[in-house]
C-alpha positions, 0 to 999 in steps of 0.5 A: 500500500505504500503508506508512510506515517509521519511520526514525532516524538516530543517530551517522550510522547510519540504522535502520528501527525500524518499518514501519506502514500509514497516516499515523495509525499512523505518527504513533502510532509516532513518538509512541511512539518519542519518549515513550521518549526522554530529550529534552534540552530545552536543545538545539535541535529542528527539524521538517521536511517534504517536498512543497509544504505542511506539513499532515501535519507540522502535524497531528502537531505539534498532536496529539503534538509540542507536548507534547514540544517546546512551541511553540518549534520551528523548521520547515524544508523538507526538501531535494530529495535526501532529499525525492526519496526520501521523497516528498511528505507525509513529515516529520522531527523532529530532537532531541537526547537526554540 
């Protein structure tokens, strides 16, 4: 079905903010969410991915993410516990808001 949940974790609470079909719509939904955040650029930010390669995350960062975070971002592999639920090809962004 290709349904992609857009999930946030705020103060330890997990929320699904949107469900979309397809990777392109998911990336656009994440971009829309981030554009409404007041990102604290003085705090660290990271991105992570599941699976064996970072292709989808890299594509997102090239198209959207670098506009918000610049090129100074740490890339991580998401661990097996979260990865087993998310499946391959998922990516995560971690940042602080003001």
